C-alpha positions in Angstrom: 0.1 0.1 0.0 1.2 3.6 -0.4 2.0 5.6 2.2 1.9 9.2 3.5 5.7 11.0 3.4 7.8 10.6 6.6 6.9 14.0 7.6 3.2 13.4 8.9 4.4 11.5 11.0 1.7 8.7 12.6 -1.1 10.5 11.1 -1.8 11.2 7.5 -2.9 15.0 7.3 -3.8 15.4 3.6 -7.0 15.8 2.6 -8.3 15.8 -1.3 -5.2 17.8 -2.3 -3.0 15.7 -4.6 -0.1 13.9 -4.0 3.1 15.9 -5.0 5.6 13.7 -7.2 7.9 14.3 -4.2 5.6 12.3 -2.0 4.3 9.5 -4.2 7.2 6.3 -2.1 4.4 3.8 -2.6 5.0 0.8 -4.4 2.5 -1.3 -6.2 3.1 -4.4 -4.0 2.2 -2.8 -1.2 -1.8 -3.1 -2.9 -1.7 -6.8 -2.2 -2.4 -7.0 1.7 -4.5 -4.2 1.1 -7.0 -5.9 -1.0 -6.5 -8.9 1.5 -7.7 -7.1 4.0 -10.7 -5.8 2.5 -12.0 -9.2 1.8 -10.8 -10.2 5.5 -14.9 -11.2 6.1 -16.8 -14.1 7.5 -20.0 -13.3 5.3 -18.1 -14.4 2.3 -18.5 -18.0 4.1 -22.0 -17.3 4.6 -22.3 -16.1 1.1 -20.3 -19.4 -0.4 -23.0 -21.5 1.4 -26.2 -19.4 -0.2 -24.4 -20.3 -3.6 -25.5 -23.9 -2.3 -28.3 -23.4 -0.4 -30.3 -20.4 -1.9 -28.9 -20.5 -5.6 -29.0 -24.4 -6.0 -25.9 -24.9 -7.1 -22.9 -27.4 -6.9 -19.0 -27.4 -5.8 -17.8 -27.0 -9.1 -20.3 -23.8 -10.4 -19.3 -22.0 -6.8 -16.0 -22.6 -8.0 -17.0 -20.9 -11.2 -18.4 -18.2 -8.9 -15.5 -18.0 -6.5 -13.1 -17.3 -9.6 -15.1 -14.8 -12.1 -16.8 -12.9 -9.0 -13.2 -11.3 -7.8 -11.6 -11.1 -11.9 -14.7 -8.9 -12.6 -15.2 -6.5 -10.1 -11.6 -6.4 -8.3 -10.3 -5.9 -12.1 -12.7 -3.0 -12.3 -11.4 -1.8 -8.9 -8.0 -2.2 -10.4 -8.5 -0.5 -13.7 -10.3 2.6 -11.9 -7.6 3.4 -9.4 -4.6 4.0 -12.7 -6.8 7.3 -12.6 -5.2 7.5 -8.6 -2.1 7.4 -9.8 -2.6 9.8 -13.0 -4.2 12.3 -10.7 -2.9 11.9 -7.1 -6.3 12.7 -5.5 -8.6 10.6 -3.7 -11.7 8.9 -6.1 -14.5 11.2 -5.7 -12.2 14.3 -5.8 -11.0 13.0 -9.4 -14.8 12.5 -10.1 -14.9 16.4 -10.2 -13.5 16.5 -13.6 -16.0 14.0 -14.9 -19.0 15.5 -13.8 -18.4 18.8 -12.7 -18.2 20.8 -8.9 -21.7 21.0 -8.8 -22.6 17.6 -10.7 -20.3 15.8 -8.9 -22.4 16.3 -5.6 -25.1 14.1 -6.7 -23.2 11.0 -7.4 -20.8 11.9 -4.8 -24.4 11.6 -2.2 -25.5 8.5 -3.3 -22.0 6.8 -3.0 -21.3 8.3 0.9 -25.1 6.5 1.5 -24.4 3.8 0.1 -21.2 3.2 2.4 -23.5 4.0 5.2 -25.1 0.7 4.4 -21.8 -1.6 3.8 -20.3 -0.1 7.1 -23.3 -1.0 9.1 -23.0 -4.5 7.8 -19.8 -4.8 8.3 -20.2 -3.6 12.2 -23.2 -6.4 12.9 -21.0 -8.7 11.4 -18.2 -7.5 13.9 -20.3 -7.2 16.5 -21.9 -11.0 16.0 -18.0 -11.9 15.9 -17.8 -11.0 19.8 -20.6 -12.1 20.7 -20.2 -15.6 19.7 -16.6 -15.6 20.9 -17.7 -14.6 24.5 -20.8 -17.1 24.6 -17.6 -19.6 23.1 -15.3 -18.6 25.7 -17.5 -17.4 28.8 -20.9 -18.9 28.0 -21.8 -15.3 28.0 -25.4 -15.2 25.6 -26.7 -12.2 23.8 -28.9 -9.1 25.7 -29.7 -5.5 24.1 -27.1 -3.9 26.3 -24.3 -6.2 25.3 -25.4 -5.6 21.7 -25.0 -1.7 21.9 -21.6 -2.7 23.9 -19.9 -4.7 21.1 -21.4 -2.5 18.0 -19.8 0.8 20.3 -16.2 -1.1 20.8 -16.0 -2.1 17.0 -16.7 1.3 15.1 -14.8 3.3 18.1 -11.6 0.4 17.0 -12.8 1.9 12.9 -12.5 5.2 14.1 -9.3 5.1 15.3 -7.6 3.0 12.7 -9.4 4.7 9.8 -8.5 8.4 11.9 -4.9 7.8 11.3 -4.8 7.3 8.0 -2.8 5.6 5.5 0.0 4.0 7.2 -1.8 3.0 9.9 -4.0 0.9 7.4 -0.9 -0.4 5.6 0.8 -1.8 8.8 -2.5 -3.5 10.2 -3.5 -5.0 6.6 -0.3 -6.8 6.3 -0.6 -8.1 9.9 -4.0 -9.3 9.4 -3.3 -10.7 5.9 -0.6 -12.9 7.3 -2.5 -14.4 10.5 -5.8 -14.6 8.6 -4.3 -16.4 5.8 -2.6 -18.8 8.3 -6.1 -19.7 10.2 -7.9 -19.9 7.1 -5.2 -22.8 6.2 -6.0 -24.7 9.9 -9.6 -24.5 8.8 -9.3 -25.8 5.4 -7.3 -28.9 6.8 -10.3 -28.7 9.2 -12.5 -29.2 6.9 -10.5 -31.8 4.7 -10.1 -34.4 6.7 -14.4 -33.8 8.3 -15.9 -33.7 5.2 -18.4 -36.0 3.5 -16.9 -35.2 0.1 -19.3 -37.5 -1.8 -21.9 -35.6 -0.1 -20.0 -32.4 -1.5 -19.5 -33.6 -4.7 -22.6 -35.4 -5.9 -24.6 -32.8 -5.4 -26.2 -32.3 -8.7 -25.7 -28.7 -10.6 -27.9 -26.1 -10.6 -29.1 -23.6 -13.6 -26.9 -21.5 -15.1 -29.0 -18.7 -14.5 -28.4 -19.2 -11.1 -24.7 -19.1 -11.5 -24.5 -15.8 -13.3 -26.8 -14.2 -10.1 -24.4 -15.8 -7.6 -21.6 -13.9 -9.4 -23.2 -10.9 -9.4 -24.1 -11.0 -5.8 -20.5 -12.0 -5.3 -19.0 -9.1 -7.2 -21.5 -6.5 -6.1 -19.2 -6.2 -2.8 -16.0 -5.8 -5.1 -17.9 -3.2 -7.3 -18.3 -0.9 -4.1 -14.4 -0.9 -4.0 -14.0 0.9 -7.3 -14.9 4.6 -6.5 -12.1 3.7 -3.6 -9.6 2.4 -5.4 -7.4 5.6 -6.6 -8.2 6.4 -2.8 -5.1 4.0 -2.2 -3.1 4.6 -5.8 -2.6 8.4 -5.0 0.7 7.5 -3.3 2.1 6.0 -5.8 4.5 7.4 -8.3 3.2 8.4 -12.3 5.4 5.1 -13.9 4.1 3.1 -11.7 2.5 0.0 -14.2 -1.1 0.1 -14.9 -1.3 -3.4 -15.7 0.5 -4.5 -12.3 -1.4 -2.3 -10.2 -4.6 -4.3 -12.1 -3.2 -7.7 -11.3 -2.3 -7.3 -7.4 -5.7 -5.6 -7.2 -7.2 -9.1 -8.3 -4.5 -11.4 -6.8 -5.3 -9.8 -3.4 -9.1 -10.1 -3.5 -9.2 -13.1 -5.0 -6.7 -15.4 -2.6 -9.0 -14.3 0.0 -12.6 -14.6 -2.0 -12.3 -18.0 -3.5 -10.9 -20.3 -1.0 -13.4 -18.7 2.1 -16.6 -18.9 -1.2 -15.7 -22.5 -1.1 -15.4 -22.9 2.6 -18.5 -21.9 2.8 -20.2 -23.7 -0.2 -18.6 -27.2 1.7 -19.9 -26.2 5.3 -23.1 -25.6 3.7 -23.5 -29.1 2.1 -23.8 -30.6 6.2 -25.3 -27.5 7.5 -28.0 -25.7 5.4 -29.2 -23.4 7.8 -25.8 -21.7 8.1 -27.1 -19.7 4.5 -30.5 -18.8 6.4 -29.2 -17.7 9.8 -30.2 -14.0 11.6 -26.8 -14.7 12.7 -24.1 -14.9 10.1 -20.8 -15.9 12.6 -22.2 -18.3 15.2 -22.0 -21.1 12.9 -18.5 -21.0 12.9 -18.5 -21.9 16.5 -20.5 -24.8 16.2 -18.7 -26.4 12.6 -15.4 -26.0 13.9 -13.9 -26.5 17.2 -12.9 -23.9 19.4 -9.1 -23.7 19.5 -9.5 -23.1 15.4 -13.2 -20.9 16.1 -12.1 -18.6 18.6 -8.5 -17.5 16.9 -10.1 -17.2 13.7 -12.7 -15.1 14.9 -10.8 -13.0 16.3 -8.2 -12.5 13.4 -12.0 -12.1 11.4 -12.8 -9.4 13.7 -9.5 -7.6 13.1 -10.3 -8.0 9.3 -13.5 -6.5 9.6 -12.2 -3.4 11.4 -9.6 -3.0 9.0 -12.6 -3.3 6.3 -15.0 -0.5 7.9 -11.6 1.5 8.1 -11.0 1.2 4.6 -14.6 1.9 3.6 -14.5 5.0 6.6 -11.4 6.4 5.2 -13.1 6.7 1.8 -16.0 8.3 3.4 -14.0 10.9 4.7 -12.8 12.2 1.5 -16.7 11.7 0.2 -17.6 14.1 2.7 -15.1 16.3 2.2 -15.9 17.1 -1.3 -19.1 17.2 -0.3 -18.2 20.4 1.2 -18.5 19.3 4.9 -16.0 21.3 5.9 -13.6 19.4 8.6 -10.2 17.5 8.3 -10.5 14.1 7.0 -9.9 11.8 10.4 -13.0 13.8 11.5 -15.1 13.4 8.3 -15.1 10.2 9.1 -17.2 10.1 12.8 -20.3 10.9 10.5 -20.3 7.6 9.1 -19.0 5.6 12.8 -22.5 7.6 14.1 -24.6 6.4 11.1 -23.0 2.6 11.2 -23.4 2.5 15.2 -27.4 3.3 14.6 -27.9 1.8 11.7 -26.3 -1.9 13.0 -28.6 -1.6 16.1 -31.3 -1.5 14.0 -30.1 -4.6 12.0 -29.1 -6.3 14.6 -32.6 -5.5 17.1 -35.2 -4.7 14.5 -34.3 -7.0 11.1 -36.0 -10.5 11.3 -33.1 -11.8 8.4 -29.9 -10.7 8.4 -29.1 -12.5 4.6 -32.2 -11.6 3.2 -31.5 -7.4 4.4 -27.5 -8.6 3.3 -28.5 -9.8 0.0 -30.9 -7.2 -1.2 -28.6 -4.2 0.1 -25.5 -5.6 -2.1 -27.9 -5.6 -5.2 -29.0 -2.0 -4.4 -25.1 -1.2 -3.6 -24.3 -2.6 -7.2 -26.9 -0.3 -8.9 -25.9 2.8 -7.4 -21.8 2.4 -8.0 -22.3 1.1 -11.4 -23.6 4.8 -12.9 -20.4 6.2 -11.6 -18.5 3.2 -13.1 -19.4 3.2 -16.6 -19.2 7.1 -16.5 -15.8 7.6 -14.9 -14.6 4.6 -17.0 -14.9 6.3 -20.5 -14.1 9.2 -19.0 -10.8 7.2 -18.3 -10.3 6.2 -21.4 -9.5 10.1 -22.9 -7.6 11.0 -19.7 -4.3 11.2 -18.9 -4.1 13.6 -16.4 -6.0 15.8 -14.0 -5.9 19.5 -13.6 -5.3 19.7 -9.5 -5.7 23.3 -9.2 -9.4 22.8 -10.7 -10.1 20.2 -8.7 -9.7 22.0 -5.6 -11.1 24.8 -7.0 -15.0 24.9 -6.2 -15.8 28.3 -7.3 -17.0 29.8 -11.1 -13.0 29.9 -11.5 -12.5 26.5 -11.7 -11.3 24.4 -14.5 -14.1 22.0 -13.8 -17.2 24.0 -13.5 -18.4 23.3 -17.2 -21.9 24.6 -17.3 -23.4 26.3 -14.2 -21.2 23.5 -12.1 -22.2 20.6 -13.9 -21.2 18.8 -16.9 -24.4 18.5 -18.6 -23.4 14.8 -20.7 -22.0 13.3 -17.4 -25.1 14.1 -15.4 -27.5 12.8 -18.0 -25.5 9.4 -18.9 -25.2 8.7 -15.3 -29.3 9.4 -14.4 -30.5 7.6 -17.0 -28.4 4.4 -16.3 -29.7 4.8 -12.8 -33.3 4.7 -13.3 -33.0 1.9 -15.7 -30.6 -0.2 -13.1 -33.3 0.4 -11.0 -35.8 -1.0 -12.9 -33.6 -4.0 -13.8 -33.7 -4.9 -9.6 -35.7 -7.1 -8.2 -35.1 -6.5 -3.7 -36.8 -7.5 -0.4 -38.3 -4.4 -0.7 -39.8 -3.0 -4.2 -39.6 -4.8 -7.2 -38.8 -3.3 -10.4 -40.6 -3.3 -13.5 -38.1 -4.9 -15.5 -37.7 -7.0 -13.0 -39.3 -10.1 -14.1 -37.1 -10.2 -17.3 -33.9 -12.5 -17.8 -31.8 -9.7 -16.9 -33.2 -8.5 -13.6 -33.8 -12.3 -12.8 -30.2 -12.9 -12.9 -29.5 -9.7 -10.9 -27.7 -8.3 -14.2 -28.7 -4.8 -13.2 -25.6 -3.7 -12.6 -24.5 -4.8 -15.7 -27.0 -3.1 -17.8 -26.3 0.4 -15.7 -22.8 0.4 -16.5 -23.4 -0.7 -20.5 -26.0 2.3 -20.2 -23.9 5.0 -18.5 -21.0 3.8 -20.7 -23.0 3.7 -24.2 -24.5 7.1 -22.9 -21.6 9.5 -22.2 -19.4 8.0 -25.1 -21.4 9.0 -28.0 -23.1 12.7 -26.1 -20.8 15.6 -26.4 -18.9 16.4 -23.9 -17.8 19.7 -22.1 -14.1 21.0 -22.8 -12.5 21.7 -19.3 -10.5 25.0 -19.3 -7.5 25.4 -19.7 -5.7 26.8 -16.2 -4.7 30.3 -16.1 -1.7 29.4 -15.1 0.3 25.9 -14.8 2.0 23.4 -16.9 1.6 20.0 -16.2 3.7 18.4 -13.4 6.9 16.7 -14.2 6.4 13.4 -15.4 3.1 13.7 -16.1 3.0 12.2 -19.4 6.0 9.9 -18.9 3.6 6.7 -19.5 0.8 6.2 -21.5 -1.8 3.8 -20.1 -3.9 1.6 -22.7 -6.1 3.4 -24.8 -5.4 6.9 -23.5 -5.0 9.4 -25.9 -3.2 12.2 -24.6 -4.9 15.9 -25.1 -8.4 14.7 -25.8 -11.8 14.6 -23.5 -11.7 17.1 -20.6 -8.6 16.3 -19.2 -5.5 19.5 -18.5 -2.1 19.3 -17.3 -2.1 18.7 -13.2 -1.2 22.1 -11.0 0.9 22.3 -8.2 -1.6 24.4 -6.9 -3.4 21.7 -6.2 -0.6 20.4 -3.1 -1.3 23.0 -0.5 -2.2 20.8 3.0 -5.4 20.2 4.7 -4.0 21.4 8.6 -5.4 19.0 11.3 
């Protein structure tokens, strides 16, 4: 993972402003533990079980899902993260160059709200992990006061790590990746020794349609990281290999997603109820011996704290792009409070965790896909960003366009979002096109990406104003990415004026 400059000490003080070249000292290989840590969640076990129980797939089909989903979703994360090393700014700050200073408030607000749900799901899962450990070790049963205490502890840990910033995330990600990997091997060995493999391999195959739907469900979690991809690559030098960034991002995620999904699928053969459990964690205590389950859950708990910390780290940037005038370290507090409140409601009020989770993932994928389609097409034509224009939210900004909006980007994004919802069916509502083949297979997010990208690709786009007085930063043209064309679209040179620090 890239890191902050040495002068910043333990806490990262940089906000939205682009990172100057002399502080871009990160290494592409550091992205590997970042995306390993982003997937250390026992929810993948539950989702793997769902492929067997709910989707009716067999082991080999679950294998296809476990391979395809991270390639599709984290391949997209890796591609979009290339923008981070080009512009040196967080994803939602770079998004201003695409949608306009005012226009960016619309997708930014939606993505920020979507993060509330993702962080709530992780907070609840982490709280359940604590409750399960307390039950296994001390026989302490769940109660409403204990739910509140565990949620508070989890959210507090998340706030601490995300507040410290990129260096704390890098260190924690590396160690949690090693520890979780080691204990996952122990769990895998235990499953291999104690599983009725004839029952596992004897299960008949399900439909191809349900396998496609499974890919969409698993991939939805990865797609939620796409706007955050540049946040973790902004400290990479401009010369960093884009292909390596994509490959390492996919590899880091895939090395966790695939085995966890398959482990969940194997567990489901003997314990089909775990896919429908209200509590997505306690089944681990029932299926594994205490000497494995307790440390495994504790390490997974650290991983879930990291997942939420990474999400809140990015959410802090998103809040700043929405005009919340506080330093990044404090901007995350808003999401922390919201995840605490929503987490309590989900643990105490909701009747089905997994149904709520799958419904949320479906909506999440559509919300993020509209942005992905527009931003992705823009990246094909842009190699540099004007740092000063990114930070200038007034009419003088090079990214002001028409009244602060980029009409073509806004039209493509809004249309794609509406179309995607029409094909979507979740626990709370069903769109009028949800009964079609696309809707029934959970592919509303694919339609959303295609509509957004197609419309933005054909609509005329407004050019950014040339910087009044600034030349492109040294090295801005050092490397051409596949498909990039210098001097086209709305790209302009990056300005050193955007490198001023925010203070804490």
